[in-house]
C-alpha positions in Angstrom: 0.0 0.0 0.0 1.3 3.4 -0.8 1.7 6.1 1.9 -1.3 8.3 1.4 -1.5 10.2 4.8 0.6 13.0 6.2 -0.2 11.6 9.6 3.0 10.3 11.4 3.0 7.6 14.0 1.1 8.3 17.1 0.3 5.9 19.9 -3.3 7.2 19.9 -3.8 7.0 16.2 -5.6 3.9 15.0 -6.7 4.8 11.5 -3.7 3.0 9.9 -4.5 -0.3 11.5 -8.1 0.1 10.8 -7.5 0.7 7.0 -5.0 -2.2 6.9 -7.4 -4.7 8.6 -10.2 -3.6 6.2 -8.0 -4.0 3.2 -6.9 -7.5 4.2 -10.4 -8.4 5.1 -11.8 -7.3 1.8 -9.0 -9.1 -0.1 -9.5 -12.3 1.9 -13.1 -12.3 3.0 -13.1 -15.8 4.3 -9.8 -15.5 6.3 -9.9 -15.5 10.1 -7.7 -12.5 11.0 -5.6 -12.3 14.1 -3.7 -9.2 15.3 -0.4 -9.1 17.0 1.3 -6.0 18.4 4.7 -5.5 20.0 5.6 -2.7 22.4 3.9 0.6 21.2 2.3 -1.5 18.5 0.6 -3.5 21.2 -0.8 -0.3 22.6 -2.2 0.7 19.2 -3.7 -2.7 18.7 -5.4 -2.7 22.2 -6.8 0.8 21.5 -8.1 -0.3 18.1 -9.7 -3.4 19.5 -11.3 -1.2 22.3 -12.6 1.3 19.7 -14.0 -1.3 17.3 -15.4 -3.7 19.9 -17.5 -6.4 18.4 -17.3 -4.6 15.0 -13.6 -5.5 14.5 -12.7 -7.9 11.8 -10.0 -9.4 14.0 -11.1 -12.6 15.6 -8.4 -12.2 18.3 -5.5 -10.0 19.3 -2.2 -10.6 21.1 -0.5 -7.6 22.8 3.2 -8.4 23.6 5.4 -6.2 25.8 3.0 -3.3 26.2 4.1 0.1 27.5 2.4 0.0 30.8 2.2 3.7 31.7 3.4 5.7 28.7 3.8 9.1 30.4 5.7 7.9 33.6 7.8 5.5 31.5 8.8 8.3 29.2 9.8 10.6 32.1 11.8 7.7 33.6 13.6 7.1 30.3 14.6 10.8 29.9 16.1 11.3 33.4 19.9 11.2 33.8 21.2 8.0 35.5 
């Protein structure tokens, strides 16, 4: 898929995953789709699943190594040791 949006990555932005899932679901209408997200991708996946609820085309999702508290982790990472 070509890049068609000026939107850069955002942990709160789920339109990209939504478009990708719909594209794959339309191309393979009988396929059972599963989502896997790692790190910040896990956060995006869980947010997408929460937004879509039962309307999601994903049959299941697996979130691996989620960022647990993004703001406090970010502050911890930027402090000098």
